[in-house]
C-alpha positions as CSV (number, residue, x, y, z in Angstrom):
1,M,10.6,16.3,-3.7
2,V,13.0,15.1,-1.3
3,E,12.0,12.1,0.5
4,G,13.0,11.3,4.2
5,S,14.4,7.9,5.4
6,M,13.6,6.7,8.8
7,T,15.9,3.3,8.6
8,Q,19.4,4.2,9.2
9,G,22.2,3.8,7.3
10,A,20.6,3.4,3.6
11,G,22.8,5.3,1.5
12,Q,23.1,5.9,-1.9
13,G,23.7,3.2,-4.6
14,P,23.8,2.3,-8.4
15,E,21.0,2.1,-10.8
16,V,19.4,-1.3,-11.1
17,E,19.1,-3.4,-14.4
18,R,16.1,-4.6,-15.2
19,T,15.8,-8.2,-16.7
20,A,12.7,-10.1,-17.2
21,T,11.9,-13.1,-15.2
22,L,8.8,-15.5,-14.4
23,R,6.6,-15.2,-11.4
24,D,6.1,-18.5,-9.5
25,F,2.7,-18.2,-7.1
26,R,3.1,-21.6,-6.0
27,V,2.5,-22.8,-2.3
28,P,5.6,-24.2,-1.2
29,A,5.0,-27.6,0.5
30,Y,6.9,-27.1,4.0
31,V,3.8,-24.4,4.9
32,H,2.0,-27.4,5.4
33,E,4.3,-29.2,7.8
34,A,3.1,-29.9,11.1
35,G,5.1,-28.8,14.6
36,P,5.5,-25.5,16.6
37,Y,8.5,-23.7,15.8
38,V,11.3,-23.3,18.7
39,H,11.2,-20.3,20.2
40,S,14.4,-18.8,21.9
41,A,13.6,-18.1,25.7
42,Q,15.4,-14.7,25.8
43,P,15.6,-12.6,22.7
44,G,19.3,-11.1,22.6
45,E,20.2,-7.9,23.4
46,V,21.6,-5.6,20.2
47,A,23.9,-2.6,20.8
48,P,23.9,0.0,18.0
49,P,27.2,0.6,16.4
50,A,28.9,3.6,17.9
51,E,29.3,7.1,16.8
52,E,26.3,6.6,14.3
53,T,24.5,9.5,12.7
54,Y,20.9,9.5,11.7
55,P,20.4,10.6,8.1
56,E,17.7,13.8,7.3
57,G,14.2,12.7,8.2
58,Y,14.8,10.3,11.0
59,T,13.4,10.9,14.3
60,P,14.2,8.3,16.8
61,T,12.3,7.7,19.8
62,E,13.1,5.8,23.3
63,R,10.2,3.4,22.2
64,D,11.4,3.2,18.6
65,L,14.9,1.1,18.7
66,P,15.1,-1.1,21.7
67,V,14.5,-5.0,21.8
68,I,11.2,-5.2,23.9
69,N,10.9,-8.6,25.1
70,R,7.1,-8.8,25.9
71,G,7.1,-12.5,27.2
72,D,6.4,-15.9,25.7
73,T,4.9,-15.6,22.3
74,V,1.9,-17.4,20.9
75,Q,3.0,-20.9,19.7
76,V,1.4,-22.0,16.5
77,A,1.2,-25.1,14.5
78,V,-0.5,-26.7,11.7
79,D,-2.0,-30.2,11.6
80,P,-2.6,-31.0,7.9
81,E,-5.6,-33.1,8.7
82,T,-7.3,-30.2,10.6
83,V,-7.5,-27.6,7.6
84,A,-11.0,-27.0,6.3
85,A,-11.6,-28.7,2.8
86,P,-12.1,-26.4,0.1
87,Q,-15.0,-24.6,-0.3
88,A,-17.7,-24.2,-3.1
89,D,-16.9,-21.0,-5.1
90,T,-19.4,-18.5,-3.2
91,G,-17.5,-15.0,-4.5
92,Q,-14.7,-13.2,-2.9
93,G,-14.8,-12.7,0.5
94,P,-14.2,-9.4,2.4
95,L,-10.7,-7.5,2.2
96,Y,-8.4,-7.0,5.0
97,V,-5.0,-5.4,5.2
98,V,-2.2,-5.6,8.1
99,G,-0.1,-2.8,8.5
100,D,4.0,-3.5,9.9
101,V,4.0,-6.1,12.5
102,H,7.7,-5.9,13.7
103,G,7.8,-9.1,15.6
104,Y,4.9,-8.7,17.7
105,L,3.3,-11.7,17.4
106,D,1.1,-11.5,20.2
107,Q,-0.7,-8.4,19.3
108,L,-0.5,-9.9,15.6
109,V,-2.8,-12.9,16.9
110,A,-4.8,-11.0,19.2
111,A,-5.7,-8.1,16.5
112,L,-6.3,-10.9,14.0
113,Q,-8.9,-12.5,16.3
114,E,-10.7,-9.1,17.1
115,K,-11.3,-9.2,13.7
116,G,-12.9,-12.5,13.4
117,L,-10.0,-14.1,11.4
118,L,-8.6,-16.5,13.3
119,D,-10.2,-18.8,16.1
120,A,-9.0,-19.1,19.7
121,D,-6.6,-21.5,19.0
122,G,-4.9,-19.2,16.4
123,H,-6.2,-20.9,13.1
124,W,-8.2,-19.6,10.0
125,C,-11.5,-19.1,10.7
126,A,-12.8,-16.4,8.1
127,G,-13.5,-18.6,5.1
128,T,-13.4,-16.7,2.0
129,A,-12.0,-13.9,3.3
130,R,-8.9,-12.1,1.6
131,L,-6.0,-10.9,4.2
132,W,-3.0,-9.0,2.9
133,F,0.0,-8.0,4.9
134,L,2.0,-4.6,3.9
135,G,5.2,-6.1,4.9
136,D,8.1,-5.6,7.6
137,F,7.4,-8.7,9.7
138,T,10.6,-8.8,11.6
139,D,13.3,-6.4,13.8
140,R,12.4,-4.5,16.9
141,G,10.2,-6.8,18.1
142,P,10.8,-10.0,19.9
143,D,9.3,-12.8,17.7
144,G,9.8,-11.7,13.6
145,I,10.5,-15.7,12.7
146,G,7.4,-16.2,14.5
147,V,5.2,-13.9,13.0
148,I,6.5,-15.1,8.9
149,D,5.9,-18.9,10.3
150,L,2.0,-17.7,11.2
151,V,1.8,-15.9,8.0
152,M,3.0,-18.9,6.0
153,R,0.8,-20.8,7.5
154,L,-2.2,-19.1,7.2
155,S,-1.7,-18.8,3.6
156,A,-2.2,-22.5,3.4
157,E,-5.2,-22.7,5.9
158,A,-7.0,-19.5,4.3
159,A,-6.5,-20.8,0.5
160,A,-7.9,-24.4,1.6
161,A,-11.0,-22.4,3.1
162,G,-11.4,-20.6,-0.3
163,G,-9.8,-17.3,0.9
164,Y,-6.4,-16.0,0.8
165,C,-3.5,-14.8,2.9
166,K,-0.8,-12.7,0.9
167,A,1.9,-10.6,1.8
168,L,3.9,-7.7,0.4
169,M,8.1,-7.4,0.5
170,G,8.9,-4.4,2.9
171,N,12.3,-2.8,3.4
172,H,12.8,-4.8,6.6
173,E,12.5,-8.1,4.4
174,L,14.9,-6.8,2.2
175,L,17.5,-5.9,5.2
176,L,17.0,-9.2,6.6
177,L,18.0,-10.9,3.1
178,G,20.9,-8.9,2.9
179,A,22.0,-9.1,6.2
180,K,21.8,-13.2,6.1
181,R,23.3,-13.2,2.2
182,F,25.9,-10.6,2.4
183,G,26.9,-10.1,6.4
184,D,29.8,-7.6,6.5
185,T,30.2,-7.2,2.5
186,P,31.0,-3.8,1.7
187,V,28.5,-1.8,-0.3
188,N,28.6,1.4,-2.2
189,S,26.6,4.0,-0.3
190,G,26.6,8.1,-0.4
191,A,27.0,7.9,2.9
192,G,30.7,6.3,3.1
193,T,31.3,2.4,3.3
194,A,28.3,0.3,4.7
195,T,27.2,-3.3,5.3
196,F,23.8,-5.0,5.4
197,Q,24.9,-6.2,9.0
198,A,25.5,-2.9,10.6
199,A,22.5,-1.5,9.1
200,W,20.2,-4.7,10.2
201,L,21.8,-4.0,13.8
202,L,21.1,-0.6,13.9
203,N,17.7,-1.0,12.8
204,G,16.4,-3.6,15.5
205,G,17.8,-6.6,14.1
206,Q,16.9,-9.4,16.4
207,K,19.6,-12.1,17.3
208,T,17.2,-14.8,18.0
209,D,15.5,-14.2,14.6
210,M,18.8,-14.8,12.9
211,D,19.6,-17.6,14.9
212,R,16.3,-19.3,13.8
213,L,15.9,-17.9,10.0
214,Q,15.7,-20.9,7.4
215,D,16.1,-21.4,3.9
216,H,12.0,-21.8,3.7
217,H,11.9,-18.6,5.1
218,L,14.4,-16.8,3.2
219,Q,12.9,-18.1,-0.2
220,W,9.4,-16.8,1.0
221,M,10.7,-13.7,1.7
222,A,12.6,-13.7,-1.8
223,R,9.4,-14.2,-3.6
224,L,7.2,-11.8,-2.4
225,D,5.5,-9.1,-4.6
226,A,6.3,-5.3,-3.9
227,V,3.3,-3.9,-5.3
228,E,-0.6,-5.3,-6.1
229,E,-3.9,-3.5,-6.6
230,V,-7.3,-5.4,-5.1
231,D,-10.8,-3.7,-5.4
232,G,-9.5,-0.5,-6.6
233,H,-6.8,-0.1,-3.5
234,L,-3.1,0.0,-4.5
235,L,-1.4,-1.7,-2.0
236,V,2.5,-0.9,-1.1
237,H,4.4,-1.1,1.8
238,S,6.4,2.1,1.5
239,D,5.0,5.8,1.1
240,T,7.6,6.6,-1.5
241,T,7.2,7.1,-6.0
242,A,10.4,4.6,-5.8
243,Y,8.2,1.8,-7.0
244,L,8.2,4.2,-10.5
245,D,11.9,3.4,-10.7
246,Y,11.2,-0.2,-11.6
247,G,8.8,-0.6,-13.6
248,R,5.5,1.1,-15.5
249,S,3.3,-1.9,-14.7
250,I,3.0,-3.7,-11.6
251,E,4.0,-7.0,-12.9
252,E,7.4,-5.2,-14.3
253,V,7.8,-3.7,-10.9
254,N,7.7,-7.2,-9.3
255,D,9.5,-9.1,-11.7
256,T,12.4,-6.6,-11.5
257,V,12.4,-6.4,-7.8
258,R,12.4,-10.4,-7.8
259,E,15.5,-10.5,-10.6
260,T,17.1,-8.1,-8.7
261,L,17.2,-10.5,-5.7
262,T,17.9,-13.4,-7.7
263,R,20.8,-12.0,-9.2
264,N,22.3,-11.5,-5.7
265,D,24.6,-8.9,-6.3
266,A,25.2,-6.8,-3.0
267,D,25.2,-2.9,-4.7
268,E,21.7,-4.0,-6.4
269,V,20.1,-5.1,-3.4
270,W,21.3,-2.6,-0.9
271,D,20.0,0.1,-3.6
272,L,16.6,-1.5,-3.8
273,F,16.7,-1.6,0.1
274,R,17.8,2.1,0.0
275,K,15.0,2.9,-2.3
276,F,12.2,0.8,0.1
277,T,13.4,2.8,3.0
278,K,12.4,6.3,1.3
279,R,9.0,7.8,2.8
280,F,6.9,10.9,3.1
281,S,6.1,11.0,-0.3
282,F,2.4,11.7,0.2
283,R,2.7,13.8,3.5
284,D,3.4,17.2,2.4
285,E,2.6,19.8,-0.5
286,G,2.2,17.9,-3.6
287,G,1.6,14.4,-1.5
288,A,-1.8,14.2,-3.5
289,D,0.3,14.4,-6.9
290,A,2.8,11.8,-5.8
291,V,-0.2,9.4,-5.1
292,R,-1.8,10.1,-8.2
293,S,1.3,9.3,-10.3
294,L,1.3,6.0,-8.7
295,L,-2.4,5.5,-9.5
296,D,-1.9,6.6,-13.1
297,T,0.5,4.3,-13.7
298,Y,-0.8,1.3,-11.8
299,G,-4.2,1.6,-11.7
300,G,-6.3,2.1,-8.5
301,S,-8.1,5.1,-6.9
302,R,-6.5,4.8,-3.5
303,I,-3.0,3.8,-2.3
304,V,-3.0,1.5,1.1
305,H,0.8,1.6,2.9
306,G,2.6,0.8,5.8
307,H,6.1,1.9,6.9
308,S,5.7,5.2,7.8
309,P,4.4,5.3,11.6
310,I,1.3,7.4,11.7
311,P,2.3,9.3,14.6
312,Y,5.1,10.6,12.5
313,L,2.7,11.4,9.8
314,L,0.8,13.4,12.2
315,G,3.8,15.2,13.7
316,E,3.2,13.5,17.1
317,V,6.4,12.0,17.7
318,G,7.5,10.4,20.8
319,S,8.5,12.2,23.7
320,E,8.9,11.9,27.5
321,E,5.2,13.1,27.9
322,D,4.3,10.3,25.6
323,E,6.0,7.5,27.6
324,D,3.5,8.0,30.4
325,R,0.9,7.3,28.1
326,T,-1.2,3.9,28.7
327,D,-3.4,4.2,25.9
328,P,-2.3,3.6,22.1
329,V,-1.7,7.0,20.3
330,V,-3.2,5.6,17.0
331,E,-7.0,4.0,16.9
332,G,-7.4,3.5,13.1
333,P,-5.8,4.1,10.0
334,H,-4.8,7.7,8.8
335,V,-6.4,8.8,5.7
336,Y,-4.7,11.7,3.8
337,A,-3.3,13.4,0.5
338,D,-6.8,14.6,-0.1
339,G,-8.5,11.2,0.9
340,L,-6.1,9.3,-1.8
341,A,-4.2,7.5,0.8
342,I,-4.4,5.3,4.0
343,A,-1.6,4.8,6.1
344,M,-1.7,1.2,8.0
345,D,1.7,1.2,10.1
346,G,0.1,2.2,13.5
347,G,3.3,2.4,15.7
348,V,3.2,-0.9,17.4
349,T,7.3,-0.5,18.1
350,M,6.2,3.1,19.7
351,A,3.6,1.7,22.1
352,G,1.0,2.2,19.2
353,K,-1.3,0.1,17.7
354,L,-0.9,-2.9,15.2
355,L,-3.3,-2.1,12.9
356,V,-5.7,-4.6,10.9
357,Q,-8.7,-3.4,9.0
358,Q,-11.3,-4.0,6.4
359,L,-11.7,-2.2,3.0
360,P,-13.0,-0.2,2.0
361,L,-12.7,2.6,4.3
362,D,-16.1,5.0,4.4
363,A,-13.9,8.2,4.5
């Protein structure tokens, strides 16, 4: 099956050489530091490069690419003295997953509060609950760095309370890492000469995010896993079978992705980014078989992913008529592929809904 790509500028690249590496799950000390981040008042306008063409499978909408400024964002800070002491072992708490955030910090905080995971001050209040983010924290929305700061802080607060908050690698994390590391360095692309910087700008990269990006953000993103299995749910960012190119076990995939980033080769990272942009593997005829190929390899009875907005999966692409809607098109996750796949990208960049969902689903 030919997979589409909604991310622009991702051409073909070389195969990845696999090298074993060690995994490091330690929480860096910087997540305990107090003090709010410095928020830029005016997110910068970014104009896409001239005469760009969209690859097959990409369907832009008016609400998809522009920089959207929704006002001041939530200021988050952590006081180490107020973090709850570790609780006694009472068993695992409920499992939640979060779809693509894309810089919409206000919407994320509101959605987490609605589910009872954050208190009125934006701190973890869910005890032993387990929270997974499915990737794509930045780009298109106004405050991607604020989103990363929040997730990093919640990771420390949840762990102190006996739960956890973890995150997966999305294609936009790879894009931001590549833009920072390689800038305008040409990379091998089947579509011609490409650069991470151009692709980042074309896909909603925000100057204010780049200006506030620090080393600890880069280190955190580079250590994210690509695949995990939790309570029978195989968690990934992208609705693609490209993960099979990187290993036959979850650990091998995660180690291969991490080692690719460690080698810091622009062409290798571009190929990784390109494969993570693929989508729609589970949507059409043969989609259920594609899901089963992943479940049979990595385990789990259902796959949960972000990446492809639910309106695209349903064929309800934004139009002039949709621009007049006041209610979100998406109200919850989309179950498809013979019930084997759960889509979690509610299309927040398209006036949709930022989804936070407790698992398992009944459907």
